[in-house]
N, C-alpha and C positions, 0 to 999 in steps of 0.2 A: 492515486493519480486521477482517477475520475472525478472525485470531489474538488481536486484543484483545477482541474479543466471546467468543471461547472461553475466554480468561483470566477473563471476568467472569462466565460462567456457572459456571465452575469455583469462583469465589467464591460465588455464590448457593448453589450444591448443597454446598459445603463446609460451610456454616452448619449444614446438616441432617444432616451426618455422612458424606456421599458422599466418596469418594476415587476418583481417576482410574486407570484401567487401559488399557493398549494391547491388551489381549486382548479382543475381542468376545464370545469363549466364555466368560469369567469375569465379564462385565458384568450388571449387573442393569437397566442404563440404556443405551441406545446412542442417542447423538444425532448427526445429521449436520448439520454447519454449513454453510451454502449461501449461493452468490453466485447473482445474477439478470441479471448485466451482458451475459452472452452466452448464447446458446442451448447452446452446447458445454459450458458448465459445468453447465446443468441437466441435460442427457444424462448426463453423469457421475454426477450425483446419484442419477438413476435407476438408473443401473448399480449403483451402490454400494449402495442400498436393496435390491436383487435380491441381492446377494452377503449382506448381513447379513440377510436373511430366514431363511437357514437356520440362524442362531443363535437365533432366536426359540423360547422355550419358555414354559410357563405362569409367569405372573409378571414376564417380562422385557418392558421396554417399549422401543419404537422410535420415535423422535421425529425430525421434521425441523425445523430452526431456521434462522433467518436471513432473508436477502431472497428466495429462492425460496419459502420458507414464506409470507413476507408476500405475495408476489404471487399464490400460488395459493389459499392460506388452505384452507377446507373442499374446495374442488375436488381437493386432493392426497388427502384422507382418502376421497373417493369413487373415485379412481384407483388407489389403493394400499391394499388391505384391510389389508395387514400393518403399516401405519403408525398408530401410536396417539396421536400428538401432532404438532400443527403450530403453531408458535409464532414470531412475527416478532420484529424487534429491540427492540421496545419492551416485550416480555411475558416477557421472562426472569425476572423477579421471581416469577412465578407459577409457575415450573417445579416445586418441590417439590410443591405443591398438586396440580398437573396430573398429575404422575407419579403421585401417590398414588391419584387417580381413576382414571387408566390401569391400574394394577395392579388395581382392583377392576371393570375392564371399560369405563370411560367414556373413549371417544375425544373429544378435544376439538380446536378450533382457537382460538388466542388471536392475534388480528392487529390489535387497536386500537391506533391512534396516541397517543402520550402526550406532548405537546410539552413537559412539565415533566421527564421522565424523564431522569436523567442517571447514575443508580446510584451518587449520591455515598456513600451508606452502606454500599456492597458492595466489600470489598477484593478486588481481582483476584488469582488465584492464577497466578504466572507461571513459566514453566519454568526460567529461568535469571537471573542478575542481572547478566549483562553489559551487556545492553541492554534497553530497555523500551519498548514502545509506551504512550503515554498519549493517550486521546481527548479533543479539547478542543471538538468541534463534531461535532453529529449531524445528520443530514438535509442537505437542500440546497433551496434556493430557485431555483436556475438551471433553466431547461428546455431543454437541448440535445435537438435533435429525435431523436437516436439513443440516449438515455439513459433507462432505467427507475429509476434512483436515487431520484427524488423520489416515485415511487409506492411505493418498499419502504423507504424511510428516513424519509418524511414532510419536513416543513418544517426549515429550517435553525434551529438552536439553539445557542448557545455556554454553556459552563460559566463560572462566574465565575472570574475570574482567580486569586483567593487559593485556591479550592479546588485548581486545577490545580497551583499551586505548592506546596501543601501536600502533594500527592500525590507530586510530584517530589523535595521533600525528604526524605520517607519512603523513597523509593527511593534517593537518595542515601546516606542515613544506613545502609542496609542493605548498600552496595557497589556500587549501580549507578553508572556513569560516563557512560552515552551514553543518552540518550532522544530518541524520534521522536514528534512532536506529530501527531496524526491529525486530519483532516476532510476532508469531501468537496470543499470549497473552502476550505481551512485558513486562507488569508490574509486571507478575508473575516471571520475570528472578530471578534466583537464582544460583550461580555457587558453592553452597556448603558452602560459607563463607559470601558471599557478596550478598545483594538483590538489587532491582531496585533503591531504594533510594542511595545506595552507588554507584551505576554505574552512576547515573546522576550527582552527586556530583563529582565524579572523570573525568568523561570525560568533564564536564562542566568546569573543571579547566585546561583543556589542553590550553596552551598559543596559541593564534590566532584564537582560536574557537570562533566565535560570536554568532552563532545561534545553537540552539540543540532542535531537534524535535524526537518524536518517533510515531509509529504506528504498530500494533493496540492493544490498551490496553483491557483490561476486566474490565467492571465497578466495580466488587467487590474487585478487586485487588489494588484499590488504597488506601493503607493503610494511616495512619497518616503521617508516615515516609515518604512516597512518595510524598504526597501532600506537606509536609513541604519543602522536597527537590525542588520541582518543583518552590514553591513562593522564596525560598532563592537562587537558582542559577540563576544568572543574564542571562546566555547563553539560558536557557529553555525558548522556545517561548510561547507566550500566545495563545496557540491554542491546543485543544484536540479533537481527533476523538474517540467519545465514543459509539459503536455500541449499539443500544437499541434493535433493530429487531422487537419490538411490545411494544405497550403501554398498552396491556392487561395482567394482571398478570396470568390469567387462561392460556393464549396462551403462554406466556413465559414460564409456567412450562410445557408444551407439548413440547414446543421447547427444554427443558432440559437446559434452563438458570438458573443460580444460584442467581437469583434475581426476585424480583417482581416490579411493576410500582412504587410504594412508595420507596422503597430501590434505585432504580435507580434516582429517584428525589433527594434522600437524598445525593447520590453521587455528583449530579450536583451542590447541594447547598454548599457542603463542597469545591469544586473545586473553585466555584465562590467567596466563603467567603476568601479564601485564595489568589485568583487571581482575583482581580476585573474585568479587562479588558479581561477576558478569552473570547475566542470565542469558540463554540463547534458546531462540525459537527457529523453526525451519519449514520448508515446504518438502513434501515427499509424494512422489508418483509410483502408483502400482499398475500392472498391467500393461506396461510398454512393450512395444513389439519384441519378442525374442525372451522375455523376462522368464527365467526357470525358477523352480521352488528354491535353488539354491541362492540365486540372485535376490529373492524375496527375503530369504533368511538372512543374508547379508543387510538387507535395509532394517528388518526388526532387530538385528544384533547391534547395528550402529545406534539405535534409538538408546539401548541400554548403555552402551560403551560411552557414547557422549553425555548421555543424561540430559536431554532436551527439557527446557521448561514446559514447552508445547509445541505442537506441530499443525501445520495446514496439510490435511492428507487428501489426494485426490485419485481417481481413476484416469487413466490416460485417456485424453480426448482427441481424435484424429482431426487435425486441421489441414483444409486444403492449401496446397502449395509448400507444405514442410516436408523436411527430408525423410522424416519417420515414415510417411505413407510408403515409401519404397522398400521400408524394411521387411524381411521375411518373417515368418512364424508369429503372426498375430495371437494375442491372448484372448481367450473367449470371454465374454461379458460375465458369465458365472464365474470362473476362476477369479476374474479381476474384482468382483464383488465380494467375493468371500475373502480375498486378501485384504482388501480394504476393510472390512469389518475386522478382522484379526489385528490389523496395524492400528486401527483407531483404539481397540482396547488395550493394546500395548502402551501407546502414547499416554492415554488417559490415566493408566496405572502409574507410568512413570510421573506424569504431572501432579498426580495426587500425592504420590510419596514425597516428592519435594515440597509441594505446598504445606503439607501436613507438618514438616520439619520447621516450617517459618511461624506456624501458630505460636502465639505467646510472646513473639517478637515485636519490636517497634520499628515502624518505617514511617519516612516521609512520604506525604502524598500531596496531590494537586487535586481539588475538587473540581470535577469537569462539567457536571451536568446533573439535573434531576434523573434518577435512573427510571425504568420502565415502570417499577412498582413507584407510584408518586410518593409514598412516604420515606423513600431512601434516596440518598445522593450517591452517585458514581465519582469514585476518585481512583487516582492511579498512581503507583510507587514509581520510582526512578527506574525499576527494573521492570516495568510494564505489567504489574500485577493490578488487577481490577480489585477494589476495595469499595464494599458498600457500607455506607455511613447512615444513621438516622437523619433524617430531615431536620434542619436547624443545627446541624453539628458545626457548619461553618458556611460562609458565603460561597457562591461560585467563583472560582478563580483563586481561593485562599490556598495556601499551604499550611499544613499542620502535621504534627506527628501523632501517629495512631498505633494503639496497640491492636495486632491482629487477633482476633477472639475465635475464629472459625473459618472454616474453608468448605465448600462444597465439592473441592477437588481442582475446581477452575478458577471460582472467584473466592474471595475473602469477605469476612465481616470484620468490622474493626469499630474501635470506640477511641476518640480523641485523648492524648495524654495531657493532663493538665500542666501548664508551664510549671517548671521546678519540680515536678514529681520525680521525673528520672534522677535528679540530683538527690533527692531525699532518700529515694530507695538505694542509692548507691552509697550515700553517706552514713 
C-alpha cells in the first residue's frame, strides 16, 4: 500500500511539473512515506529524517507523509524542526500547495480524514509495467486490539467497481499483465452494489490481464461467492495471504479477531477444496499481552496443521491508542524474542519441506526484474514462489515455463523448458 501511495503522490506532483529523483542531493522536495503498524518502522523513519537533514538547504522541502504522519500530526513538527510538512493518506491532493507554502516558510500538518477521497482523477505514476498495485479499498472498520490502521487510514470505503475496471483496462492496454488489488480487508470490498466476488470476475475479464492477485484479505470475509469466483476466474492466482495472527482461540479473542482457531482452519479447508494447488502464507504475532506458553504452542501447531508456504512473523509492538495497551499480563521482551526465534525456525522448516517437494517440477513464471545479483533474473510463479533464472533466459515481462532445479528453502533456481520438450517427454 505504501508503494501504491508513492505512485499516487508522484501522479499528484507530476501534474505540477515535478519529476522523481533518487538523489536527495538533487531534490527540491524530499518526502518520506511512512508506516505506523510497528514501532520499529517509525524508529527507522526518525533515523531516515536525520540522514536527510544534511541535504536541507534554503528552498528545499522535507516532508513526512503516510500513516506515521497521520498518527503524529503536528506533534512531529514540534519534535523535528527540520521537517516542513506532515501529510496523512487523505491529504496528498494538497501536496503542491503545501510545498509551495513550505518554500515560503510555512510549516503545516494536513491530517483530516476524507471519506470520499479515492483520487480517481489522479493517474498514478508507476515504475514499471510488468505488475501494478491497484487500490480498491481505503481504511478499515475492524478494530483489532493490536492495530493502529483505523486511526491512520480512517473508516473503510470502497471504490466503484467501474472505476477499478477502467484503471485495470488502461494498465492492460499499456502492457501490464499482472495486477494486485489492495485493501486493508480487501475481500470485504463492497461499493454499494458489487461485492468482492463481482470485482474479481469483472477485473479478471479485462482483455490482456493474465494474473490477478489481492492482499490482504480477512479470513471470515471469504464468502461462498468469493471462493467460487477465485476458482472460476482463470486470471486469479493460486495464492492467498491469509493473516492468522495466532493459533490460540483465546488469544484471538483478546486480539479482537472475528474468528477462532477452528473457524480459521475451516476457511483454509474451503479454499483448498475449491483451489487444490493453492499456496497460503500468513502473518503471526508472538508476545501479545497475556500470551501463555500454551497459546504460543497453539500458534506453532497451527503452522504444522495448515502447512503454510511461508509466514511473516512479528513480536507484538505496542501502539498508542490501541485496545491492547489496556490488556493485563504483558509478555517480557526476552520471552517474546525467544518465542519469535522458535517460530521462525518452525516456519522455515515447513517452507523448506514444501519447497523441496516442488523441485523437479515445471511452473509458469513471469519474469519481473533483474535480481540483486546482476547475473540473474527474478521471476515468480502463480503460487507466489520466487524463481531465479540466468540472465538472458527471457526478457522482463515475459511468461515462460521453467523447471525448478533447486531451492534455498525460500527461493528457487530454475531453467526454461524448451517449447515442445514436455510433450516429447510425455510422448
